N, C-alpha and C positions, 0 to 999 in steps of 0.2 A: 603476781611474779613480776619481777623486774627484768627488763631487758638491756643487756650491755652489749656493745660491739666492739670487738677489738680489732684496731686497723693498723695499717702502714701504708707507705707509699704504693706499693705494688699490690697488697693484700695478700701476699703470700708468705716469704721468708721470715722477717723479723716478728710480724703479727702471729704467725705458727709458734714460734719460740714463747711468746708473751702468752698465748692461749695455753699452751701446755703447763706452763708454770702457774698461771692462774688457775686452770682445773685442779691441779694437784693441791694447790693451796685450798680452795672451794670444797673439795673431798676431805681434806683434813679437818676442816671447820664445819662438816655437816651442812654447806651451804648450797651445794650444786644443784638441789631441787628447788631451790628458791630464785633460780635466775636463769633466763634465756640467753643463749650466748650466740651472736652472729660474729662472722669474720668478714672483712673486706677492705677495700681502699679507702683512704681519707676522703677522695672525691665523692665516693658513694656515702660516706657517712653523713657528709654535707646536705645530701639530698632526702635524708631519711627522717620520718617525723614520728616513728614508732619506737625511738629508743629512750631509755631514762638516764643514760650515761655511756661514755666512750673510754676505752683504754687504748690510747695511740701511741706508737713509736715516733709519729711524725707530727708537726703542729697541725691543729686543726681548729676552725672556728665553727662553733654551734652553739645555740642557744640553751644549752644543758650542760652539766659538769663533764669535764675532760680530765682523765688522770694520765699523767706522763708515764709512759711504759718503758723509758729508757733505762731505768734502773733494773729492770728485769734481764736487761741484754749485758748490761756492765757487772751485774752483782752487788752493787753498791746502792743502798737505799730500798731494798726490795721490801723491807718490812713496812715501811711508808706505803708503798704501792698496793700491799695485800691489805693494810689496814684500811685505807681509803675505798678499796673495792668492797670491802667486808661493811663499811660504815653506809656506803650508798645502797647496798642490797638490803641491809636491815632498816634503813630509814623510811619512814611513814612517808605515805603519799604516792 
């Protein structure tokens, strides 16, 4: 099972919006049971070693994939975000 973290600057507002949209997508794709989801701050994300990838509304530098979640807030480019999340969940390894 993959472990994804959804984060933003404060770990509350925009990450919650992104979380709800990603959860709805994962349910529609029957993928929710294939991923563990954490939510928090960008600062916390940089200290984690148990994550496979991050979906973030703020810039973050980590040694694993980061998906830019801003399209989930603007409504433009959401398909690219959802497809990236799906690819990383289904990726081997």
